[in-house]
C-alpha positions in Angstrom: 0.0 0.0 0.0 2.8 2.4 0.8 4.4 1.7 -2.5 1.1 2.3 -4.3 0.6 5.5 -2.4 4.1 6.6 -3.3 3.5 5.9 -7.0 0.2 7.8 -6.8 1.8 10.7 -5.0 4.6 10.9 -7.6 2.0 10.7 -10.4 0.0 13.6 -8.8 3.1 15.7 -8.5 3.9 15.1 -12.1 0.4 16.0 -13.2 0.4 19.1 -11.1 3.8 20.2 -12.4 2.6 19.6 -16.0 -0.5 21.7 -15.4 1.6 24.4 -13.7 3.9 24.5 -16.7 1.0 24.6 -19.1 -0.5 27.6 -17.3 2.9 29.3 -17.2 3.3 28.7 -21.0 -0.2 30.0 -21.6 0.3 33.2 -19.6 3.7 33.7 -21.3 2.0 33.5 -24.7 -0.7 35.9 -23.6 1.9 38.4 -22.4 3.8 38.1 -25.7 0.6 38.6 -27.7 -0.4 41.7 -25.6 3.1 43.2 -26.0 2.9 42.6 -29.7 -0.5 44.2 -29.9 0.7 47.2 -28.0 3.7 47.5 -30.2 1.4 47.2 -33.3 -0.9 50.0 -32.0 2.2 52.2 -31.5 3.4 51.6 -35.0 -0.1 52.3 -36.5 -0.7 55.5 -34.6 -2.5 58.1 -36.8 -0.2 60.9 -37.7 -1.1 64.5 -38.7 -0.4 63.8 -42.4 -2.9 60.9 -42.2 -5.6 63.2 -41.0 -4.7 65.6 -43.7 -4.9 63.0 -46.4 -8.2 61.8 -45.1 -9.6 65.3 -45.0 -8.4 65.9 -48.6 -10.3 62.8 -49.8 -13.4 63.9 -48.0 -13.2 67.4 -49.5 -12.9 65.9 -52.9 -16.1 63.9 -52.4 -18.0 66.8 -50.9 -18.0 65.5 -47.3 -16.9 68.9 -45.9 -18.2 68.5 -42.3 -16.3 65.2 -41.9 -13.2 66.9 -43.4 -13.5 69.6 -40.8 -13.5 67.0 -38.0 -10.3 65.4 -39.5 -8.6 68.7 -39.9 -9.2 69.6 -36.3 -7.6 66.3 -35.3 -4.6 67.2 -37.4 -4.3 70.6 -35.7 -4.5 68.9 -32.3 -1.4 66.9 -33.2 0.3 69.7 -35.2 -0.9 73.1 -34.2 1.4 74.9 -36.6 0.1 73.2 -39.8 -0.7 76.0 -42.2 -2.1 73.4 -44.7 -4.6 72.2 -42.2 -5.8 75.7 -41.5 -6.0 76.5 -45.2 -8.0 73.3 -45.8 -10.3 74.3 -43.0 -10.9 77.7 -44.7 -11.8 76.0 -47.9 -14.1 73.5 -46.2 -15.9 76.3 -44.4 -16.3 78.2 -47.6 -18.0 75.2 -49.2 -20.6 75.0 -46.4 -21.2 78.7 -46.4 -19.6 79.5 -43.1 -17.5 82.4 -44.4 -16.6 84.0 -41.0 -15.0 80.7 -39.8 -13.3 80.5 -43.2 -11.7 83.9 -42.6 -10.7 83.0 -39.1 -8.8 79.9 -40.1 -7.2 81.6 -43.1 -5.9 84.2 -40.7 -4.2 81.4 -38.8 -2.7 80.0 -42.1 -1.4 83.4 -43.1 0.2 83.9 -39.6 2.0 80.6 -39.9 2.8 80.8 -43.6 2.7 84.4 -44.9 4.4 83.7 -48.2 1.9 81.2 -49.5 -0.4 82.8 -52.1 -3.1 80.1 -51.6 -3.8 81.4 -48.1 -4.6 84.9 -49.5 -6.6 83.4 -52.4 -8.8 81.5 -50.1 -9.3 84.3 -47.6 -10.1 86.7 -50.5 -12.9 84.3 -51.7 -14.3 84.2 -48.2 -14.3 88.0 -47.9 -16.0 88.3 -51.4 -18.7 85.9 -50.3 -19.2 88.1 -47.2 -19.6 91.2 -49.4 -16.3 92.6 -48.0 -15.1 93.5 -51.5 -12.3 95.9 -50.5 -10.8 93.2 -48.3 -11.2 90.7 -51.1 -9.3 93.0 -53.5 -6.5 93.4 -50.9 -6.2 89.6 -50.5 -6.1 88.9 -54.2 -3.6 91.7 -54.7 -1.4 90.0 -52.1 -1.8 86.7 -53.9 -0.8 88.3 -57.2 2.3 89.8 -55.7 3.4 86.4 -54.5 2.3 84.5 -57.6 1.7 87.0 -60.5 0.7 84.3 -63.1 -2.2 82.8 -61.1 -5.3 83.6 -63.3 -7.6 82.8 -60.3 -6.4 85.8 -58.3 -6.9 88.2 -61.3 -10.3 86.8 -62.0 -11.4 87.0 -58.3 -10.1 90.5 -58.0 -12.0 91.4 -61.1 -15.2 90.1 -59.6 -14.7 92.2 -56.4 -13.9 95.3 -58.5 -17.1 94.8 -60.5 -19.1 94.5 -57.3 -17.7 97.8 -56.2 -18.9 99.4 -59.4 -15.5 99.6 -61.1 -16.0 97.9 -64.4 -12.8 99.3 -66.0 -10.6 97.7 -63.3 -12.6 94.5 -63.5 -12.1 94.2 -67.3 -8.3 94.7 -66.9 -8.2 91.8 -64.4 -10.5 89.7 -66.6 -8.1 90.3 -69.6 -5.2 89.2 -67.4 -7.0 86.1 -66.3 -7.8 85.2 -69.9 -4.2 85.6 -70.9 -2.9 83.5 -68.1 -5.4 80.7 -67.9 -3.8 77.2 -68.6 -5.3 74.8 -71.0 -6.4 72.4 -68.2 -8.5 75.1 -66.7 -10.5 76.0 -69.8 -13.7 75.1 -68.0 -13.5 78.6 -66.4 -13.3 80.5 -69.7 -17.1 80.7 -70.1 -17.4 82.3 -66.6 -14.7 84.8 -67.3 -16.3 85.8 -70.7 -19.7 86.1 -69.0 -18.3 88.4 -66.3 -16.3 90.5 -68.7 -19.4 90.9 -70.8 -21.4 92.1 -67.8 -18.7 94.7 -67.1 -18.8 95.9 -70.7 -22.6 96.0 -70.5 -22.3 98.3 -67.5 -20.1 100.6 -69.7 -22.8 100.5 -72.4 -20.3 98.8 -74.8 -23.2 96.7 -76.1 -21.5 95.1 -79.1 -18.4 94.0 -77.1 -20.7 92.7 -74.4 -22.7 90.7 -76.9 -19.5 89.2 -78.3 -18.4 88.1 -74.9 -21.7 86.5 -74.1 -21.7 84.7 -77.5 -18.2 83.3 -76.6 -19.5 82.2 -73.3 -22.4 80.4 -75.0 -20.0 78.7 -77.5 -17.9 77.4 -74.6 -20.8 76.3 -72.4 -24.2 76.2 -74.0 -25.8 74.6 -70.9 -25.4 77.7 -68.8 -28.5 79.9 -68.9 -26.5 83.0 -67.9 -24.9 83.4 -71.3 -28.3 83.5 -73.1 -29.9 85.7 -70.4 -27.1 88.2 -70.5 -27.0 88.3 -74.3 -30.7 88.8 -74.2 -30.3 91.9 -72.0 -27.7 93.3 -74.4 -30.0 92.7 -77.4 -32.8 94.4 -75.5 -30.7 97.4 -74.9 -29.6 97.5 -78.5 -33.2 97.6 -79.6 -33.3 94.1 -81.0 -36.4 92.6 -79.3 -36.6 89.5 -81.6 -33.1 88.3 -80.7 -33.7 89.2 -77.1 -36.9 87.1 -77.1 -35.0 84.2 -78.5 -32.3 84.4 -75.9 -34.6 84.9 -72.9 -36.7 81.9 -74.1 -33.6 79.7 -74.3 -32.4 80.9 -70.9 -35.8 79.9 -69.4 -35.5 76.4 -71.0 -32.3 75.9 -69.1 -33.5 77.6 -65.9 -37.3 77.7 -65.7 -37.4 79.4 -62.3 -35.5 82.6 -63.2 -37.9 85.4 -62.3 -35.9 88.1 -64.0 -35.8 86.2 -67.3 -39.6 86.0 -67.2 -39.9 89.8 -66.5 -37.6 90.6 -69.4 -39.2 88.3 -71.8 -42.6 89.7 -70.7 -41.5 93.2 -71.4 -40.1 92.1 -74.8 -43.3 90.3 -75.7 -45.3 93.4 -74.7 -43.2 95.5 -76.9 -43.7 93.1 -79.8 -47.5 93.2 -79.3 -47.8 89.8 -77.6 -49.7 91.2 -74.7 -51.3 88.1 -73.3 -48.1 86.2 -73.4 -46.4 89.1 -71.7 -48.9 89.0 -68.9 -48.4 85.3 -68.5 -44.6 85.8 -68.2 -45.0 88.5 -65.6 -47.4 86.3 -63.6 -44.8 83.5 -63.7 -42.2 85.9 -62.4 -44.7 86.7 -59.6 -44.9 83.0 -58.7 -41.1 82.7 -58.7 -40.7 85.6 -56.3 -43.4 84.0 -54.2 -41.4 80.8 -53.9 -38.4 83.0 -52.8 -40.5 84.8 -50.2 -39.8 88.2 -51.9 -43.1 90.1 -51.2 -41.6 93.4 -52.3 -40.7 92.0 -55.7 -44.1 90.5 -56.0 -45.8 93.8 -55.4 -43.6 95.4 -58.1 -44.7 92.7 -60.5 -48.4 93.3 -59.7 -47.9 97.0 -60.4 -46.2 96.3 -63.7 -49.0 93.8 -64.6 -51.6 96.5 -63.8 -49.9 99.0 -66.0 -49.7 96.6 -69.0 -53.2 95.4 -68.3 -54.5 99.0 -68.4 -52.9 99.6 -71.8 -54.2 96.3 -73.2 -57.7 96.9 -71.8 -57.9 100.3 -73.3 -57.3 98.7 -76.7 -59.9 96.0 -75.9 -57.3 93.4 -76.3 -57.9 91.7 -72.9 -60.8 91.6 -70.5 -60.7 92.2 -66.8 -61.9 88.6 -66.3 -59.1 87.2 -68.3 -56.7 89.3 -66.4 -57.9 87.7 -63.1 -57.5 84.3 -64.7 -53.9 85.2 -65.5 -53.3 86.2 -61.9 -54.7 82.9 -60.7 -53.4 80.4 -63.2 -50.5 82.1 -65.1 
């Protein structure tokens, strides 16, 4: 019995030792795995440039709010990143938060005052805020740093035009047209349109019409070229051509109240009084959708004047006039 007991005891010790060694090996493996995982997490830590790349991709796909979140993370890790602040400015411009855009571009300029892009972005934000003098100053700074950037000349031209200085605007538009690279030709129609508007303001009607025709040739899906050329034709005393252009503009943009007004006036001049009243009522409806009650009242006054002229010639009855107001 003693010998059996000894054998059993030795066996129990061996089994216990085996179990102990197994647990020791298991904990050792777990410790190694945890250490490896910790080391892996350290090596895959997200760096500022990773947040910047992620933000850039989101800006490219229109996810501007998500991009703003990523850029704030980049700035937490690298507070002196001018690029992150400039991207933030751009993202805020895209969502219409122009005050925040200016604030972040101020930071970018403070960190990197020799980068023309910072001034270009801030100039756009100032322009959208209606701060046209500040926009001109920023674009001038951008031009001084990078004289051959057509965007700065174009944007400065827009600001000058908004301040009622069409001559300065045209000079900048000409510079932009002379500097624009081939891969940016998509902007040509916009520049011609805006130069045409500046020339229209100077009453240079033929030159304005040529610019609008060039804009149409470059982009015939933009209603502005047809609408603007229609205005030039109207001023030149060519109502037939104006009627054609306003009609085409409305095909491309059927909710443009101003185009309905101008086409209505042209139709009235050509003797198409009922069609003119219909156009004016459509303009009234468009202004109603915009919530512009003052414009609606002006349209009603204009309709009343035309209706009085037509009624005096027995061309339209009061009852029909009321139907036009209701149904358009």
